[in-house]
C-alpha positions, 0 to 999 in steps of 0.5 A: 515554488509556484502557487500551482506547484504548492497546490499540487503538493498539497493535493498529493499530501491530501491524497496520501493521507486518504490512502494511508487512512484507507490502508489502516482501515483495511489492515484493522479489518483483517483484509490484508493477507500475506500469502507467501514470503521468502527472501526473493518475493512477498505475495499479498492478497488485499480484500478491497472495498470493491475488489480483491487485489494482488500485491507483490514485493520483489527486489524492493519494488512494490506492484499492485493490480489495482486501477490506481496503481496502473494510472499512478505507479509513482504513488503507492496505492492504499493496498500497497500501503496496507501491505507495508504496514502488515510487514512492519507489524510482522517485523515488530512481532519477530523482535519481541 
């Protein structure tokens, strides 16, 4: 692996850590809402730091209307990560 590739990998990891931190904060502050959920689609509303965002899970594909997701669709934005965390919480509660 080249040094440039290592730097890029570290940068992506650092960015992921920041997005995960923001996602946890959004969830802890109650800013993530599951608006609709059935076997075909899940629709969320995330109250971000500056705007509200729509997040959709359909056929295993996550989509968000934020700028980050439109520029870097290969990486999950903090809004998608927060919705994933919420779904994990809901699944854990169902099992208990």
